[in-house]
All heavy atoms as an XYZ file, in Angstrom:
784
protein
N       0.820     -1.199      0.000
C       0.000      0.000      0.000
C       0.863      1.262      0.000
O       0.508      2.265      0.571
C      -0.909      0.009      1.225
C      -1.943     -1.067      1.212
S      -3.053     -0.602     -0.032
C      -4.587     -0.987      0.565
N       1.977      1.240     -0.624
C       2.884      2.374     -0.680
C       2.359      3.488     -1.552
O       2.772      4.629     -1.405
N       1.469      3.196     -2.454
C       0.976      4.242     -3.335
C      -0.078      5.123     -2.668
O      -0.396      6.195     -3.145
C       0.427      3.639     -4.637
C      -0.779      2.769     -4.416
C      -2.043      3.314     -4.469
C      -0.648      1.404     -4.170
C      -3.161      2.528     -4.281
C      -1.754      0.623     -3.987
C      -3.026      1.172     -4.034
N      -0.647      4.701     -1.534
C      -1.650      5.508     -0.832
C      -0.967      6.559      0.042
O      -1.362      7.713      0.064
C      -2.573      4.613      0.010
C      -3.385      3.728     -0.911
C      -3.487      5.467      0.889
C      -4.262      2.741     -0.199
N       0.051      6.159      0.767
C       0.737      7.071      1.675
C       2.044      7.511      1.019
O       3.000      6.772      0.991
C       0.996      6.372      2.992
C       1.803      7.226      3.950
C       1.833      6.618      5.285
N       0.980      7.497      6.094
C       0.646      7.267      7.318
N       1.002      6.171      7.894
N      -0.084      8.121      7.983
N       2.043      8.759      0.522
C       3.228      9.266     -0.147
C       3.711     10.538      0.536
O       2.914     11.320      1.043
C       2.917      9.595     -1.616
C       2.640      8.370     -2.422
C       2.238      8.702     -3.817
N       3.237      9.562     -4.477
C       3.091     10.058     -5.687
N       1.987      9.791     -6.368
N       4.009     10.804     -6.227
N       4.970     10.755      0.513
C       5.558     11.983      1.026
C       5.529     13.029     -0.081
O       5.705     12.705     -1.256
C       7.012     11.740      1.453
C       7.156     10.807      2.630
C       6.807     11.483      3.940
O       7.076     12.682      4.073
O       6.249     10.799      4.813
N       5.327     14.260      0.293
C       5.412     15.330     -0.688
C       6.861     15.519     -1.109
O       7.779     15.423     -0.299
C       4.876     16.639     -0.126
C       3.383     16.613      0.050
O       2.689     15.887     -0.655
N       2.884     17.408      0.984
N       7.078     15.792     -2.359
C       8.429     16.032     -2.835
C       8.882     17.415     -2.381
O       8.130     18.381     -2.431
C       8.484     15.945     -4.358
C       8.204     14.565     -4.880
C       8.315     14.569     -6.387
C       8.008     13.173     -6.915
N       8.097     13.107     -8.374
N      10.102     17.474     -1.933
C      10.660     18.739     -1.478
C      11.742     19.153     -2.457
O      12.619     18.379     -2.792
C      11.238     18.598     -0.078
C      10.177     18.270      0.947
C      10.769     18.115      2.304
C       9.679     17.723      3.291
N      10.199     17.462      4.607
N      11.672     20.400     -2.881
C      12.639     20.910     -3.825
C      13.463     21.997     -3.149
O      12.941     22.813     -2.406
C      11.937     21.499     -5.056
C      11.171     20.474     -5.828
C       9.803     20.341     -5.656
C      11.817     19.637     -6.719
C       9.094     19.405     -6.367
C      11.124     18.701     -7.436
C       9.748     18.575     -7.253
N      14.728     21.999     -3.393
C      15.614     23.023     -2.875
C      16.086     23.857     -4.053
O      17.196     23.703     -4.540
C      16.796     22.383     -2.141
C      17.622     23.407     -1.410
O      17.078     24.482     -1.092
O      18.806     23.147     -1.155
N      15.226     24.750     -4.494
C      15.510     25.534     -5.681
C      16.314     26.769     -5.310
O      15.967     27.505     -4.393
C      14.209     25.957     -6.359
C      14.422     26.889     -7.522
C      14.917     26.403     -8.719
C      14.151     28.238     -7.412
C      15.132     27.246     -9.794
C      14.346     29.082     -8.472
C      14.846     28.584     -9.657
O      15.053     29.422    -10.719
N      17.395     26.999     -5.985
C      18.181     28.205     -5.824
C      18.296     28.858     -7.197
O      18.681     28.205     -8.154
C      19.567     27.886     -5.283
C      19.520     27.346     -3.872
C      20.891     27.066     -3.350
C      20.757     26.468     -1.959
N      22.018     26.009     -1.442
N      17.979     30.140     -7.295
C      18.063     30.806     -8.585
C      19.500     30.800     -9.121
O      20.461     30.902     -8.366
C      17.608     32.230     -8.296
C      16.928     32.175     -6.994
C      17.450     31.005     -6.264
N      19.627     30.697    -10.395
C      20.941     30.553    -11.008
C      21.771     31.825    -10.918
O      22.961     31.785    -10.620
C      20.773     30.165    -12.475
C      22.092     29.922    -13.171
C      21.873     29.542    -14.590
N      21.180     28.253    -14.653
C      20.862     27.629    -15.783
N      21.141     28.208    -16.935
N      20.246     26.480    -15.769
N      21.174     32.970    -11.160
C      21.938     34.208    -11.261
C      21.751     35.145    -10.072
O      22.137     36.300    -10.138
C      21.562     34.944    -12.548
C      21.844     34.117    -13.767
C      20.812     33.570    -14.516
C      23.145     33.860    -14.159
C      21.066     32.809    -15.638
C      23.422     33.089    -15.279
C      22.375     32.569    -16.009
O      22.636     31.807    -17.098
N      21.173     34.673     -8.998
C      20.945     35.522     -7.825
C      22.232     35.645     -7.030
O      22.809     34.661     -6.593
C      19.823     34.936     -6.962
C      19.521     35.767     -5.749
C      18.914     37.004     -5.877
C      19.836     35.321     -4.476
C      18.624     37.781     -4.781
C      19.554     36.083     -3.367
C      18.957     37.314     -3.533
O      18.673     38.081     -2.437
N      22.705     36.872     -6.824
C      23.950     37.092     -6.104
C      23.734     37.776     -4.747
O      24.691     38.047     -4.052
C      24.890     37.973     -6.942
C      25.272     37.379     -8.262
C      26.083     36.095     -8.110
O      26.861     35.950     -7.179
N      25.877     35.176     -9.036
N      22.503     38.074     -4.374
C      22.232     38.792     -3.137
C      22.286     37.891     -1.921
O      22.550     36.699     -1.998
N      22.031     38.506     -0.767
C      22.023     37.763      0.488
C      20.589     37.391      0.849
O      19.659     38.095      0.543
C      22.603     38.624      1.602
C      24.062     38.949      1.407
C      24.595     39.817      2.527
O      23.939     39.898      3.572
O      25.659     40.417      2.330
N      20.442     36.304      1.544
C      19.134     35.888      2.024
C      18.300     35.219      0.957
O      18.763     34.895     -0.136
N      17.054     35.017      1.278
C      16.115     34.346      0.394
C      15.472     35.371     -0.538
O      14.827     36.317     -0.071
C      15.047     33.641      1.234
C      14.105     32.820      0.401
O      14.269     32.716     -0.809
N      13.130     32.242      1.052
N      15.595     35.211     -1.846
C      14.994     36.204     -2.749
C      13.475     36.127     -2.798
O      12.820     37.036     -3.281
C      15.591     35.851     -4.102
C      15.914     34.414     -4.010
C      16.317     34.175     -2.577
N      12.911     35.046     -2.292
C      11.455     34.863     -2.336
C      10.792     35.236     -1.017
O       9.595     35.057     -0.854
C      11.116     33.424     -2.702
C      11.698     33.050     -4.033
C      12.767     32.179     -4.116
C      11.201     33.599     -5.205
C      13.315     31.850     -5.339
C      11.741     33.288     -6.430
C      12.795     32.404     -6.496
O      13.341     32.106     -7.697
N      11.564     35.754     -0.074
C      10.989     36.136      1.206
C      10.146     37.393      1.026
O      10.597     38.382      0.446
C      12.105     36.410      2.212
C      11.601     36.832      3.569
C      12.752     37.118      4.516
O      13.911     37.078      4.091
O      12.465     37.391      5.678
N       8.919     37.347      1.523
C       8.016     38.495      1.399
C       8.268     39.393      2.603
O       8.055     39.015      3.740
C       6.547     38.041      1.363
C       5.631     39.250      1.309
C       6.307     37.131      0.194
N       8.743     40.581      2.320
C       9.051     41.527      3.381
C       8.496     42.880      2.957
O       8.618     43.276      1.814
C      10.558     41.610      3.565
C      10.995     42.458      4.710
C      12.502     42.392      4.845
C      12.958     43.293      5.965
N      14.412     43.346      6.052
N       7.880     43.566      3.903
C       7.326     44.870      3.593
C       8.442     45.879      3.378
O       9.527     45.763      3.946
C       6.388     45.333      4.701
C       5.133     44.529      4.766
N       4.111     44.701      3.875
C       4.745     43.535      5.593
C       3.143     43.846      4.148
N       3.508     43.130      5.179
N       8.157     46.860      2.597
C       9.167     47.815      2.174
C       9.693     48.669      3.329
O      10.879     48.958      3.410
C       8.548     48.714      1.108
C       9.517     49.484      0.286
C       8.766     50.185     -0.841
C       9.704     50.775     -1.838
N       9.001     51.437     -2.924
N       8.829     49.065      4.258
C       9.212     50.002      5.303
C       9.240     49.372      6.695
O       9.178     50.087      7.691
C       8.260     51.201      5.304
C       8.258     51.941      4.002
C       7.180     51.861      3.149
C       9.339     52.704      3.634
C       7.180     52.539      1.954
C       9.354     53.388      2.431
C       8.270     53.309      1.594
N       9.343     48.046      6.795
C       9.337     47.393      8.098
C      10.484     47.832      8.989
O      10.337     47.915     10.205
C       9.377     45.869      7.945
C       7.995     45.283      7.778
O       7.020     46.038      7.941
O       7.886     44.078      7.499
N      11.633     48.092      8.421
C      12.769     48.457      9.255
C      12.637     49.846      9.851
O      13.315     50.181     10.802
C      14.058     48.352      8.455
C      14.042     49.138      7.176
C      15.042     48.601      6.174
O      15.198     47.392      6.073
O      15.649     49.430      5.495
N      11.736     50.669      9.332
C      11.541     52.014      9.846
C      10.331     52.120     10.775
O      10.164     53.141     11.433
C      11.362     53.006      8.688
C      12.495     52.951      7.706
C      12.321     52.419      6.445
C      13.756     53.414      8.058
C      13.355     52.368      5.541
C      14.809     53.357      7.167
C      14.601     52.838      5.916
O      15.634     52.779      5.035
N       9.508     51.090     10.823
C       8.294     51.146     11.645
C       8.607     50.803     13.081
O       9.425     49.944     13.377
C       7.256     50.162     11.111
C       6.673     50.579      9.818
C       5.538     49.664      9.423
N       4.999     50.099      8.164
C       4.742     49.293      7.166
N       4.952     48.008      7.274
N       4.256     49.758      6.037
N       7.906     51.479     13.986
C       8.081     51.168     15.403
C       7.080     50.115     15.856
O       7.244     49.528     16.922
C       7.886     52.432     16.258
O       6.590     52.962     15.999
C       8.932     53.463     15.933
N       6.039     49.875     15.073
C       5.004     48.933     15.491
C       5.288     47.513     15.028
O       4.488     46.627     15.257
C       3.633     49.370     14.950
O       3.721     49.500     13.539
C       3.220     50.687     15.555
N       6.419     47.284     14.352
C       6.776     45.946     13.904
C       7.867     45.441     14.818
O       8.831     46.126     15.088
C       7.278     45.974     12.436
C       7.762     44.615     12.015
C       6.181     46.450     11.528
N       7.704     44.238     15.314
C       8.750     43.691     16.171
C       8.185     42.744     17.195
O       7.303     41.938     16.926
N       8.730     42.865     18.410
C       8.379     41.927     19.474
C       6.896     41.996     19.851
O       6.234     40.989     19.961
C       9.207     42.239     20.722
C      10.679     42.170     20.526
C      11.364     42.606     21.807
C      12.673     43.271     21.466
N      13.267     43.919     22.599
N       6.423     43.217     20.061
C       5.041     43.382     20.536
C       4.105     43.435     19.337
O       3.972     44.461     18.703
C       4.942     44.647     21.354
C       5.895     44.655     22.527
C       5.834     45.941     23.255
N       6.584     46.956     22.523
C       6.839     48.153     22.996
N       6.403     48.511     24.169
N       7.515     49.030     22.288
N       3.438     42.337     19.063
C       2.586     42.294     17.872
C       1.105     42.456     18.177
O       0.309     42.554     17.279
C       2.807     40.977     17.120
C       4.183     40.906     16.519
C       4.309     39.754     15.595
C       5.667     39.776     14.944
N       5.837     38.817     13.917
N       0.744     42.470     19.453
C      -0.672     42.646     19.748
C      -1.051     44.123     19.665
O      -0.190     44.998     19.545
C      -1.016     42.071     21.128
C      -0.190     42.694     22.234
O       0.615     43.574     22.001
N      -0.394     42.213     23.439
N      -2.305     44.418     19.704
C      -2.799     45.779     19.491
C      -2.319     46.729     20.587
O      -1.887     47.849     20.301
C      -4.330     45.774     19.423
C      -4.983     47.098     19.091
C      -4.539     47.554     17.706
C      -6.484     46.978     19.140
N      -2.348     46.277     21.823
C      -1.919     47.130     22.930
C      -0.428     47.445     22.819
O       0.005     48.574     23.060
C      -2.213     46.452     24.259
C      -1.872     47.298     25.457
C      -2.205     46.596     26.746
C      -1.790     47.442     27.931
N      -2.021     46.746     29.195
N       0.380     46.467     22.428
C       1.810     46.684     22.270
C       2.120     47.660     21.161
O       3.001     48.513     21.286
N       1.384     47.560     20.052
C       1.582     48.501     18.941
C       1.196     49.916     19.353
O       1.878     50.880     19.012
C       0.759     48.068     17.735
C       1.278     46.840     17.042
C       0.415     46.507     15.859
C       0.897     45.248     15.178
N       0.091     44.911     14.017
N       0.095     50.017     20.091
C      -0.368     51.335     20.537
C       0.644     51.965     21.486
O       0.978     53.138     21.361
C      -1.741     51.193     21.204
C      -2.351     52.500     21.600
C      -2.839     53.362     20.643
C      -2.432     52.861     22.931
C      -3.404     54.569     21.000
C      -2.992     54.066     23.298
C      -3.476     54.920     22.327
N       1.166     51.165     22.431
C       2.157     51.681     23.371
C       3.450     52.068     22.662
O       4.083     53.070     23.011
C       2.441     50.654     24.470
C       1.290     50.534     25.445
O       0.489     51.453     25.575
N       1.186     49.408     26.109
N       3.869     51.282     21.685
C       5.081     51.612     20.926
C       4.894     52.916     20.150
O       5.807     53.744     20.082
C       5.436     50.471     19.981
N       3.715     53.112     19.571
C       3.448     54.343     18.838
C       3.437     55.544     19.781
O       3.949     56.617     19.442
C       2.125     54.232     18.089
N       2.874     55.390     20.971
C       2.880     56.483     21.951
C       4.288     56.805     22.419
O       4.652     57.978     22.584
C       1.991     56.128     23.149
C       0.493     56.295     22.942
C      -0.274     55.864     24.181
C       0.150     57.722     22.601
N       5.102     55.774     22.652
C       6.492     55.995     23.052
C       7.255     56.739     21.969
O       8.051     57.643     22.260
C       7.187     54.665     23.362
C       6.626     53.997     24.608
O       5.991     54.699     25.430
O       6.818     52.770     24.759
N       7.011     56.367     20.736
C       7.675     57.038     19.618
C       7.231     58.494     19.520
O       8.036     59.382     19.235
C       7.364     56.298     18.319
C       8.185     56.795     17.162
O       9.363     57.140     17.378
O       7.666     56.822     16.032
N       5.957     58.764     19.773
C       5.448     60.129     19.740
C       6.068     60.961     20.856
O       6.442     62.115     20.645
C       3.919     60.135     19.862
C       3.252     61.500     19.859
C       3.431     62.160     18.494
C       1.789     61.369     20.189
N       6.235     60.361     22.045
C       6.835     61.092     23.165
C       8.304     61.398     22.897
O       8.807     62.447     23.290
C       6.699     60.274     24.445
C       5.286     60.233     24.971
C       5.176     59.359     26.187
C       3.735     59.210     26.635
N       3.589     58.279     27.760
N       9.004     60.489     22.249
C      10.419     60.715     21.945
C      10.598     61.832     20.925
O      11.469     62.674     21.061
C      11.061     59.439     21.396
C      11.351     58.393     22.425
C      11.965     57.148     21.820
O      12.361     57.187     20.638
O      12.036     56.141     22.522
N       9.784     61.806     19.874
C       9.972     62.776     18.797
C       9.407     64.146     19.156
O       9.778     65.140     18.551
C       9.323     62.269     17.513
O       7.929     62.209     17.669
N       8.533     64.204     20.117
C       7.904     65.474     20.468
C       6.711     65.724     19.563
O       6.653     65.263     18.436
N       5.764     66.476     20.053
C       4.560     66.743     19.270
C       4.754     68.027     18.510
O       4.897     69.113     19.093
C       3.334     66.824     20.189
C       2.055     67.048     19.445
C       1.508     66.037     18.691
C       1.413     68.268     19.470
C       0.334     66.231     17.982
C       0.251     68.475     18.776
C      -0.282     67.446     18.034
O      -1.442     67.653     17.328
N       4.784     67.938     17.207
C       4.938     69.113     16.356
C       3.739     69.178     15.418
O       3.262     68.157     14.947
C       6.215     69.009     15.534
C       7.460     68.929     16.383
C       8.677     68.730     15.538
C       9.885     68.558     16.418
N      11.084     68.252     15.668
N       3.266     70.387     15.164
C       2.156     70.523     14.237
C       2.580     71.401     13.078
O       3.472     72.243     13.197
C       0.898     71.074     14.929
C       1.060     72.466     15.449
C       0.689     73.547     14.668
C       1.558     72.705     16.710
C       0.824     74.825     15.136
C       1.703     73.982     17.183
C       1.338     75.052     16.397
N       1.937     71.195     12.000
C       2.242     71.936     10.795
C       1.355     73.178     10.753
O       0.129     73.082     10.755
C       1.990     71.042      9.575
C       2.582     71.611      8.327
O       2.938     72.777      8.274
N       2.677     70.777      7.314
N       1.977     74.341     10.721
C       1.223     75.594     10.746
C       0.340     75.746      9.509
O      -0.771     76.267      9.594
C       2.174     76.781     10.827
C       2.910     76.862     12.129
C       3.871     78.036     12.123
C       4.702     78.033     13.378
N       5.704     79.103     13.381
N       0.820     75.268      8.381
C       0.054     75.389      7.141
C      -1.258     74.629      7.238
O      -2.313     75.132      6.826
C       0.893     74.854      5.966
O       2.162     75.501      5.974
C       0.192     75.093      4.656
N      -1.214     73.431      7.797
C      -2.432     72.620      7.926
C      -3.418     73.283      8.878
O      -4.630     73.287      8.637
C      -2.074     71.192      8.368
C      -1.284     70.506      7.253
C      -3.317     70.403      8.749
C      -0.816     69.122      7.575
N      -2.910     73.869      9.966
C      -3.793     74.560     10.918
C      -4.450     75.759     10.260
O      -5.660     75.984     10.418
C      -2.999     74.980     12.176
C      -3.841     75.848     13.083
C      -2.505     73.760     12.921
N      -3.698     76.529      9.490
C      -4.262     77.701      8.812
C      -5.308     77.279      7.782
O      -6.385     77.873      7.689
C      -3.134     78.531      8.153
C      -2.289     79.180      9.242
C      -3.691     79.572      7.216
C      -1.031     79.835      8.745
N      -5.018     76.229      7.019
C      -5.985     75.740      6.028
C      -7.258     75.253      6.708
O      -8.371     75.527      6.247
C      -5.342     74.642      5.159
C      -4.280     75.250      4.248
C      -6.399     73.913      4.336
C      -3.464     74.240      3.489
N      -7.116     74.557      7.835
C      -8.291     74.063      8.558
C      -9.138     75.230      9.073
O     -10.378     75.187      8.998
C      -7.854     73.167      9.713
N      -8.482     76.261      9.580
C      -9.236     77.427     10.048
C      -9.953     78.135      8.903
O     -11.118     78.539      9.047
C      -8.302     78.410     10.756
C      -7.817     77.990     12.139
C      -6.780     78.976     12.659
C      -8.988     77.890     13.093
N      -9.278     78.293      7.776
C      -9.921     78.935      6.622
C     -11.105     78.126      6.111
O     -12.161     78.694      5.774
C      -8.903     79.162      5.503
C      -7.851     80.243      5.768
C      -6.841     80.283      4.633
C      -8.518     81.587      5.947
N     -10.952     76.811      6.053
C     -12.073     75.975      5.608
C     -13.235     76.029      6.588
O     -14.405     76.024      6.184
C     -11.600     74.538      5.395
C     -10.699     74.314      4.193
C     -10.187     72.878      4.180
C     -11.440     74.622      2.901
N     -12.924     76.082      7.875
C     -13.991     76.185      8.880
C     -14.732     77.512      8.741
O     -15.972     77.547      8.787
C     -13.395     76.064     10.297
O     -12.669     74.847     10.387
C     -14.478     76.091     11.350
N     -13.984     78.595      8.575
C     -14.636     79.894      8.400
C     -15.447     79.939      7.107
O     -16.544     80.513      7.082
C     -13.594     81.007      8.423
C     -12.955     81.280      9.786
C     -11.836     82.306      9.653
C     -13.998     81.734     10.779
N     -14.947     79.343      6.043
C     -15.696     79.304      4.786
C     -16.981     78.503      4.959
O     -18.043     78.890      4.459
C     -14.832     78.704      3.681
N     -16.902     77.396      5.683
C     -18.097     76.590      5.935
C     -19.127     77.377      6.742
O     -20.327     77.356      6.437
C     -17.712     75.298      6.661
C     -18.880     74.484      7.101
C     -19.637     73.779      6.179
C     -19.250     74.428      8.434
C     -20.722     73.022      6.573
C     -20.329     73.675      8.844
C     -21.068     72.980      7.911
N     -18.660     78.076      7.782
C     -19.579     78.875      8.591
C     -20.198     80.000      7.769
O     -21.366     80.351      7.963
C     -18.855     79.435      9.815
C     -18.425     78.395     10.860
C     -17.628     79.065     11.959
C     -19.626     77.670     11.418
N     -19.447     80.591      6.858
C     -19.983     81.641      5.989
C     -21.028     81.079      5.033
O     -22.058     81.705      4.786
C     -18.830     82.293      5.206
C     -19.288     83.373      4.289
C     -19.681     84.605      4.794
C     -19.340     83.164      2.927
C     -20.108     85.608      3.945
C     -19.767     84.156      2.073
C     -20.156     85.388      2.579
N     -20.757     79.874      4.497
C     -21.695     79.257      3.547
C     -23.019     78.915      4.216
O     -24.089     79.133      3.647
C     -21.053     78.010      2.902
C     -19.947     78.448      1.945
C     -22.088     77.167      2.175
C     -19.119     77.303      1.415
N     -22.978     78.408      5.434
C     -24.236     78.051      6.114
C     -24.860     79.260      6.804
O     -25.868     79.128      7.500
C     -24.044     76.897      7.112
C     -23.114     77.284      8.270
C     -23.543     75.650      6.426
C     -23.123     76.288      9.412
N     -24.249     80.440      6.619
C     -24.767     81.696      7.161
C     -24.882     81.636      8.675
O     -25.920     81.933      9.271
C     -26.116     82.042      6.525
C     -26.437     83.517      6.654
O     -25.485     84.307      6.776
O     -27.632     83.855      6.623
N     -23.797     81.232      9.307
C     -23.737     81.140     10.766
C     -23.604     82.541     11.345
O     -22.785     83.341     10.886
C     -22.547     80.271     11.187
C     -22.478     80.026     12.656
C     -23.358     79.156     13.269
C     -21.514     80.641     13.424
C     -23.289     78.917     14.624
C     -21.439     80.411     14.776
C     -22.324     79.545     15.386
N     -24.402     82.837     12.339
C     -24.410     84.161     12.940
C     -23.531     84.147     14.190
O     -23.856     83.507     15.184
C     -25.842     84.556     13.288
C     -25.964     86.016     13.686
O     -24.993     86.769     13.434
O     -27.000     86.388     14.236
N     -22.414     84.877     14.150
C     -21.497     84.923     15.290
C     -21.998     85.831     16.406
O     -21.442     85.842     17.489
C     -20.114     85.398     14.831
C     -19.344     84.431     13.943
C     -18.054     85.074     13.480
C     -19.054     83.152     14.683
N     -23.054     86.596     16.154
C     -23.547     87.522     17.168
C     -24.162     86.792     18.366
O     -24.356     87.417     19.407
C     -24.557     88.484     16.557
O     -25.691     87.757     16.133
N     -24.446     85.530     18.249
C     -25.011     84.812     19.403
C     -23.975     84.673     20.517
O     -24.328     84.511     21.680
C     -25.546     83.424     19.002
C     -24.424     82.542     18.469
C     -26.674     83.542     18.024
C     -24.846     81.113     18.238
N     -22.708     84.785     20.186
C     -21.673     84.701     21.208
C     -21.402     86.047     21.858
O     -20.856     86.122     22.951
C     -20.360     84.166     20.603
C     -20.479     82.764     20.090
C     -20.364     82.499     18.741
C     -20.715     81.712     20.957
C     -20.445     81.230     18.244
C     -20.818     80.418     20.479
C     -20.689     80.185     19.131
N     -21.741     87.126     21.171
C     -21.410     88.463     21.664
C     -22.633     89.273     22.070
O     -22.504     90.459     22.337
C     -20.655     89.239     20.569
C     -19.423     88.519     20.113
C     -19.348     87.991     18.835
C     -18.330     88.364     20.958
C     -18.225     87.338     18.400
C     -17.204     87.710     20.532
C     -17.144     87.186     19.247
N     -23.781     88.672     22.123
C     -24.985     89.424     22.467
C     -24.994     89.733     23.963
O     -24.595     88.927     24.781
C     -26.232     88.651     22.077
O     -26.316     87.478     22.849
N     -25.434     90.962     24.289
C     -25.514     91.381     25.670
C     -26.958     91.251     26.158
O     -27.880     91.688     25.498
C     -25.067     92.837     25.829
C     -23.614     93.011     25.517
C     -23.226     94.474     25.713
C     -21.773     94.671     25.382
N     -21.374     96.059     25.562
N     -27.078     90.626     27.283
C     -28.421     90.485     27.852
C     -28.608     91.588     28.897
O     -27.779     91.818     29.756
C     -28.586     89.124     28.511
C     -28.547     88.015     27.493
C     -28.761     86.687     28.147
C     -28.680     85.577     27.125
N     -28.858     84.275     27.697
N     -29.715     92.302     28.812
C     -30.001     93.387     29.748
C     -30.695     92.936     30.954
O     -31.439     92.179     31.202
C     -30.802     94.491     29.071
C     -29.945     95.198     28.020
O     -28.737     95.235     28.181
N     -30.590     95.734     27.020
């Protein structure tokens, strides 16, 4: 009954002209070496903590251009919907 139970054939294929290091067929993401969320801690909490640690190290910086654009878009939206700013400055007698 040797024809029923067979082992899968294993091939050790090496490309003929490959001169690099490691396995050329290994699937690796392009930016894994620069990410802080890839590594030992693979669960969601570990990734979140690693991202927070990275944010604390680099410091929180904001882009002034984005803030100005957001303010202009907000003011344009308020102008379009005809929002009355006098409700904030009205004096009650």
